[in-house]
N, C-alpha and C positions, 0 to 999 in steps of 0.2 A: 523500694528505694524510689524516691522521687527527685525530680530535677527542675531546675528553672530554666526555660528556654533562653533566658538573656545569659546564662552563663556560657553559652557557645558564642563564637563570633560569626554568626550566620544571622541574617535578617530574614526570618522566615515569611515576612510579608512581600518580599520582592519576587516578583514572577521571573522565572527564567525565560530568556529568549528561546524561540524555537524556529522562527521563521527560516533561518539559514539551514536548518537540518530537517524539519519535518512540516508537512502541510497536508491538509485533508480538505476535499471539496467534492461537491456533487457535479456529475456530468451535465446536469441541465444548466448549470451556471457558465458552462464553456461550449455550448452548441452553435455559437454564430458562424464557426467555419465548418464546412463540410469535409475539409482535408487538413490534416495536421501534417507539416512539413516532415520528410523523412530524414532523420538525422539521430545521431547519438545524443544522449542528455547526460548531465552529470548526476543523475539521481536514480535511484531504484524507484520502481512503480509497482503497487499491488493494486488492482481495481476489481470491483464487481460490476458487471455490465449486463443490462437487460435489454435485448433488441438486436436489430440486424446491422453488423457492421464487417467492413473488411480490415484486416491488419496486415501491413507489410512489416515483416520481421526477418532480418538478415536477407536470405535470398528466397523467401517464402511469402506468398500471399494467401491468407487464410480467412475464410468466411466464417463469423460465428453468429449465432442467433439463439435465442433463449437466454437463459441466465448463464453467465460464464466467469469464472474466477481466472484473472489474467495477471501475470506479472512479468515485468521487463527489467533488464539489467542495463547499466549504462555502457556496458561493453558492446552491445549490439544495436545498430540503428534500426528505428521502427517508426511507423506512422499508422494513424487510424483514418478510416475512410467511412463516413457515415452513409448507410444505405437508405435510412429514413430518419425523420426528426422525433421519432418516438423513442430513441435511445434514452435509457435511464441508468444510473448507477453512481457509484461512489469510488473516489480515487484517493489513496494515500501515496504520497511520495517522501522520499528520505534519502539523505546521503549516508554514505558508509560511516561517516562520523557520528551519526544518530546513535549507533550502538556502541562507540567507543572501543574499547579492546574485546568485547565479547564476541563480535563477528568480523572484525577488520581483517583479520588474516584469512578467512575463508567464506565469507558471505558470497563471493562471486563464484564459489564452487559448490554452493548449494544447488541441488538438481533444478530448482525452478528458476534460478538465476544464471546457471550455466549456459554458455553459448550454444551447446549441444542439447540443452534441456527442452523440457516441454513447458511452454509459457501459458497454455490455456487449458482450463478444466471446465467441462460442462456441469452444472449443478443441478441436483435434484431439489425438489421443493424443500425438503428438510434441510439440505445442505444450504440452499439459498437463505433460509430463515436464520440459521446459525451464523453465517458469514455476515448477513446484514446486521445482526445484533452486534458483532464485534466492531463493525464500522460505526454504528450508532454510538457504542461506548467510547470510541476515540473521539468522535466529534464532540460528544458531551464533555468528556474529560478536558479537551483542548480549550473549551469555553469555560471550564471552572477555574477557581483561584487556588485550587489544591496545590500545595507547594511542590509536591513530588509527582505532579500529573504527568510530566514527561517520562518518568520512570514507569508508571502505570501504562502509559501509550506504548512504551517499547515493549512491555509485556503483552499487549494486545497485538502488536505487529509480529512479535515472536510467535503468538499463538496462531496467527494466520499462516506464517511460513510453515510451521509444524503441520497444520491442518492441510496445507497444500501437498506438502511432502508425503503425508499419510495417504492422500487421495492417489497420488502417483504410485505408490507401492502396494496399496491395498483396495484401490478402486472405489 
């Protein structure tokens, strides 16, 4: 069975807007400040960080070094403090609406985003390679003109979420 894409009321050439729901960037592009303000934000954050930092999360101050996968919920105030300018990494941020109805009722209850959850996981060399590949795929896809790129990026974010939760339960 074949079909003509013009038979649908969809312009496949239009790019869907993502700026209000999802963004990804490298830490190196935002290292001009050594201290990020302690506050709640209106987005979720998943980041891979290599280097030495402190993060203030809820009522804790945690020092991280090496390569760490870290996630924050908009429900908990946090801030980062650089301990040196050699920190590298990548961050994706997204609003709850980025997932539509798939997670809206329970994304805040996922262990990695729960207020009582564990926000950081030290990565082995193999885990670092795997997680960095996912971030590279998201960055590459976001630059593409593939019409369904946001759906694919949602799948990559979902993969990161599940990978993190598996690390929490299985080490």
